[in-house]
C-alpha positions in Angstrom: 75.6 -204.1 40.2 76.3 -202.8 43.5 73.1 -201.3 45.0 73.1 -197.3 44.4 72.7 -195.6 48.3 69.2 -194.5 47.8 68.1 -198.2 46.7 69.7 -199.4 49.7 68.1 -197.1 52.4 64.8 -197.7 50.5 65.5 -202.0 52.1 67.0 -201.5 54.7 66.1 -200.2 58.1 62.8 -202.1 58.5 62.1 -204.2 61.4 64.9 -207.0 62.3 62.1 -209.0 64.4 59.2 -207.9 62.3 56.9 -210.2 64.3 58.2 -208.8 68.5 58.6 -204.9 66.3 55.2 -204.7 65.2 53.7 -206.4 68.4 55.0 -204.0 70.4 54.8 -200.6 68.4 50.6 -201.6 68.6 50.9 -202.4 72.1 52.1 -198.7 72.5 49.9 -197.2 70.4 46.7 -199.2 71.5 47.6 -198.0 75.2 48.7 -194.0 74.4 44.8 -194.1 73.1 43.0 -195.8 75.4 44.5 -193.4 77.3 44.3 -189.9 75.7 47.8 -187.7 76.5 49.5 -190.3 78.5 52.6 -190.9 77.1 54.5 -194.1 76.4 58.0 -195.8 75.3 58.4 -196.6 71.8 61.6 -198.0 71.2 63.6 -198.1 68.3 63.3 -200.4 65.7 63.8 -199.0 62.5 66.1 -196.7 60.1 63.8 -194.7 58.1 65.1 -192.3 55.3 65.1 -188.8 56.8 63.1 -186.6 57.5 61.0 -189.8 58.6 61.7 -190.5 61.8 62.2 -193.9 64.1 59.1 -193.7 65.4 57.0 -192.4 62.6 58.4 -195.3 60.6 58.0 -197.2 63.5 54.5 -197.2 63.8 52.6 -196.7 60.0 55.3 -200.2 59.3 52.9 -201.6 62.4 49.8 -199.8 60.7 49.7 -199.6 57.2 49.0 -202.9 54.8 48.2 -203.0 50.8 44.5 -202.2 52.2 45.4 -198.7 53.5 46.8 -195.7 51.1 49.0 -193.6 52.6 49.8 -189.9 52.7 52.5 -188.2 52.5 52.7 -184.5 53.7 55.0 -182.5 51.8 58.0 -182.2 54.4 58.0 -186.4 53.0 57.8 -186.3 49.3 60.3 -184.3 48.8 62.1 -187.2 49.5 61.7 -190.1 46.8 63.2 -193.1 49.6 61.2 -192.2 52.1 57.8 -193.2 49.5 58.8 -196.2 47.9 60.8 -196.9 52.0 57.0 -197.0 53.1 55.9 -198.3 50.1 59.2 -201.7 50.5 57.9 -202.3 53.7 54.9 -202.2 54.0 53.6 -202.6 50.9 50.6 -199.9 50.8 49.8 -197.7 48.1 50.5 -193.4 48.6 47.8 -191.3 47.9 47.9 -187.5 46.3 44.8 -187.0 48.2 44.3 -186.5 51.5 41.3 -187.5 51.5 41.9 -190.9 50.3 44.1 -191.7 53.0 43.8 -194.3 55.9 46.6 -193.2 57.6 48.8 -190.0 56.9 52.4 -189.0 58.5 53.2 -185.4 58.8 57.0 -184.3 58.9 55.7 -180.2 59.5 53.1 -180.5 61.9 53.5 -176.4 61.5 52.2 -176.1 58.0 49.7 -178.0 58.1 46.7 -175.7 57.7 43.6 -178.1 57.5 42.6 -181.3 59.8 39.5 -181.6 57.8 41.2 -182.6 54.6 41.5 -185.8 55.9 38.6 -188.8 56.3 36.8 -187.9 58.9 34.9 -190.9 57.4 30.9 -191.4 57.6 28.0 -191.9 60.6 27.2 -194.9 59.3 31.0 -195.9 59.4 33.2 -193.5 61.3 35.9 -195.8 61.1 36.1 -194.7 57.7 38.6 -192.1 58.8 42.3 -191.0 58.4 44.7 -191.6 61.1 47.1 -189.2 60.6 51.2 -189.8 62.6 52.3 -186.1 63.3 55.9 -185.8 63.9 56.9 -184.4 66.8 60.1 -182.7 68.4 58.6 -183.5 72.1 55.3 -184.1 74.5 56.4 -182.5 77.6 58.0 -179.1 76.2 55.6 -177.6 74.3 52.6 -175.6 75.1 50.2 -177.3 77.3 47.2 -178.9 76.1 44.4 -179.5 79.2 42.7 -182.8 78.2 39.5 -184.4 79.2 37.1 -187.0 77.4 37.2 -191.2 77.7 39.8 -192.5 79.1 40.4 -190.1 81.2 40.2 -189.6 84.9 39.6 -186.0 85.2 42.0 -183.9 83.4 45.0 -185.0 81.5 48.4 -182.8 80.4 50.5 -183.3 77.0 52.5 -180.3 75.6 53.4 -181.3 72.4 55.4 -179.4 69.2 55.3 -178.7 67.2 51.3 -179.1 65.7 49.3 -177.7 62.9 47.9 -174.0 62.6 45.5 -173.1 65.3 45.5 -176.1 66.8 42.7 -175.2 69.5 40.5 -174.2 66.8 40.7 -177.7 64.2 40.3 -179.7 67.3 37.5 -178.4 68.6 36.1 -178.6 65.0 37.5 -181.8 64.5 35.7 -182.9 68.1 32.2 -181.4 67.2 32.4 -184.1 64.0 32.2 -186.9 66.7 31.9 -189.7 65.7 33.0 -188.8 63.0 37.1 -186.9 62.6 40.2 -187.6 62.2 42.8 -189.2 65.1 45.9 -187.9 66.0 49.0 -190.0 67.0 52.0 -188.1 68.4 55.7 -190.0 67.4 58.2 -188.3 69.3 61.7 -189.3 69.7 61.6 -192.5 71.0 57.8 -192.4 72.4 54.0 -192.3 71.8 50.7 -190.4 72.7 47.6 -190.0 71.2 44.7 -187.9 71.1 41.4 -189.5 70.0 38.1 -187.7 68.7 36.8 -188.4 71.6 39.4 -186.7 73.2 38.1 -182.2 74.1 40.6 -180.0 74.6 39.5 -177.6 77.5 42.4 -174.9 77.5 45.1 -173.9 75.2 47.9 -171.1 76.5 49.2 -169.3 73.2 
């Protein structure tokens, strides 16, 4: 019996070269985390069901496994094929609770109102927090964010769009929780940048 189109999209579109693709994605992400605000090339090595983008799919396929629950925002959960694609290609369980997620994927950042709803870790185990992948349309054409902190020589500038609601206030609260707090991974078309929790937002223009 032939597979339905939905089933086909679930099983297809993963890494053709799993080792090489995951190494490329991991290296780009680690470079982005080490130098907050810098932009790194992330080749299209996946073809996931929409609205999951190739860059976000490559990152979650690189990072997630059977021991890392993944939370998806409503824009992604409304498409069953997205959930099933992630489960099939990573083995990760999907959780309905932000606070239980090791990773989160957000297709509509502008509708994300509470970053502190995710796991923030503890003082003893700050690494037990959520890394949040935001699908953004651009890293250079949004409102400029001025960044300072570890890994930044002086200041860095990044202009992602879209971002979560009241982002400056939310990020300030996240930074004040340090060493607890979430890390943000910005997945743009063909590129990735990151805002680790140690990064300070020094100016945000309305």
